[in-house]
C-alpha positions as CSV (number, residue, x, y, z in Angstrom):
1,X,0.0,0.0,0.0
2,X,1.3,3.3,-0.9
3,X,0.2,6.7,0.4
4,X,0.0,10.2,-1.1
5,X,3.3,12.1,-1.1
6,X,5.5,9.1,0.1
7,X,8.8,9.0,-1.6
8,X,10.5,5.8,-2.8
9,X,14.0,5.3,-4.1
10,X,15.5,2.6,-6.3
11,X,18.5,1.1,-4.6
12,X,20.0,0.1,-8.1
13,X,19.7,3.2,-10.3
14,X,18.9,5.9,-7.7
15,X,15.5,7.0,-9.2
16,X,13.2,8.8,-6.7
17,X,9.4,9.0,-7.1
18,X,6.6,10.6,-5.3
19,X,3.2,9.0,-5.0
20,X,0.5,11.2,-6.4
21,X,-2.4,8.9,-5.7
22,X,-2.6,6.2,-2.9
23,X,-2.9,2.7,-4.1
24,X,-2.6,-0.9,-3.2
25,X,0.6,-1.7,-5.2
26,X,4.2,-1.1,-4.5
27,X,6.6,0.8,-6.8
28,X,9.0,-1.2,-8.8
29,X,12.3,-0.1,-10.7
30,X,15.0,-2.1,-12.2
31,X,13.2,-5.3,-11.4
32,X,13.0,-4.8,-7.6
33,X,10.6,-3.1,-5.1
34,X,11.5,0.4,-4.3
35,X,12.3,1.5,-0.8
36,X,10.4,4.1,1.0
37,X,12.3,7.1,2.1
38,X,11.8,7.9,5.7
39,X,12.3,11.5,7.0
40,X,15.5,11.7,9.2
41,X,14.6,14.3,11.7
42,X,16.1,12.8,14.9
43,X,17.5,15.9,16.7
44,X,18.3,13.6,19.8
45,X,20.8,11.4,17.9
46,X,22.1,13.8,15.3
47,X,21.3,17.5,16.1
48,X,23.9,19.0,13.7
49,X,22.6,16.8,10.9
50,X,19.0,17.8,11.5
51,X,19.8,21.4,12.0
52,X,21.7,21.7,8.6
53,X,18.9,19.8,6.7
54,X,15.6,20.7,8.1
55,X,13.9,23.4,5.8
56,X,12.5,26.5,7.5
57,X,9.0,27.7,6.8
58,X,9.2,31.5,7.3
59,X,6.1,33.4,6.4
60,X,5.6,33.0,2.6
61,X,9.2,31.4,2.1
62,X,10.8,28.0,2.7
63,X,14.6,28.4,3.1
64,X,17.7,26.6,4.3
65,X,20.6,28.7,5.6
66,X,23.1,26.4,6.9
67,X,23.5,23.5,4.2
68,X,26.4,23.5,1.9
69,X,25.6,23.7,-1.8
70,X,28.6,22.1,-3.5
71,X,29.0,19.8,-6.4
72,X,29.0,16.6,-4.3
73,X,26.8,17.8,-1.5
74,X,23.6,19.8,-1.9
75,X,19.9,20.1,-1.5
76,X,18.2,18.7,-4.6
77,X,14.6,20.0,-3.8
78,X,12.4,21.5,-1.2
79,X,8.6,21.2,-0.9
80,X,5.9,23.2,0.8
81,X,2.9,21.0,1.7
82,X,-0.5,22.0,3.1
83,X,-1.8,20.3,6.1
84,X,-4.5,18.6,4.0
85,X,-2.0,17.7,1.3
86,X,-4.0,19.3,-1.4
87,X,-1.5,22.1,-2.2
88,X,2.1,21.0,-2.8
89,X,4.9,23.3,-4.2
90,X,8.3,21.9,-5.3
91,X,11.4,23.7,-6.3
92,X,14.6,22.0,-7.5
93,X,18.1,23.3,-6.8
94,X,21.6,22.8,-8.2
95,X,25.0,23.2,-6.5
96,X,25.7,26.9,-5.6
97,X,22.0,27.9,-5.8
98,X,20.4,29.7,-2.7
99,X,17.9,27.4,-1.2
100,X,14.8,29.5,-1.1
101,X,11.4,29.1,-2.4
102,X,8.3,31.4,-2.4
103,X,5.2,29.7,-1.4
104,X,1.5,30.8,-1.5
105,X,0.5,28.2,1.0
106,X,-0.9,29.5,4.3
107,X,2.1,30.0,6.7
108,X,0.0,28.4,9.4
109,X,-0.9,25.5,7.3
110,X,2.5,24.4,6.0
111,X,4.9,21.5,6.3
112,X,8.2,21.8,4.4
113,X,10.6,19.0,3.4
114,X,14.0,18.9,1.8
115,X,15.9,16.2,0.0
116,X,19.7,16.2,0.4
117,X,21.7,14.1,-2.3
118,X,23.7,12.5,0.4
119,X,21.7,12.4,3.7
120,X,18.1,12.0,2.4
121,X,14.8,13.5,3.4
122,X,14.1,15.9,6.3
123,X,10.8,17.4,7.2
124,X,10.0,20.7,9.3
125,X,6.9,19.2,10.9
126,X,6.8,15.3,10.8
127,X,3.4,15.1,12.4
128,X,1.7,16.7,9.4
129,X,2.8,14.3,6.8
């Protein structure tokens, strides 16, 4: 069973997909089931990792101030997601970009998530996803 907005990764080729509509099946790539990507917001075990990777919803902007944006280590995308999951905004980034996205989603109704090419998925408010 897949749920709306879950992310899955292929351990063979590295493809990452997002579920748009929930279903009973399981995503497959390169002949194998894809692995669900779980957010890594565990500030008790890795506060430095969480601090650098957690996106910051700030009014009508989602930003990240402390993460490196280098060729071998960068934020690939950030998303702003409404509490009801009916509004989703995504912005993709490249090395040397400033990680900042304007959003029209109500600032009191937003969860933000980011995806680092090395460390994976982080969310600002895990309870809302």
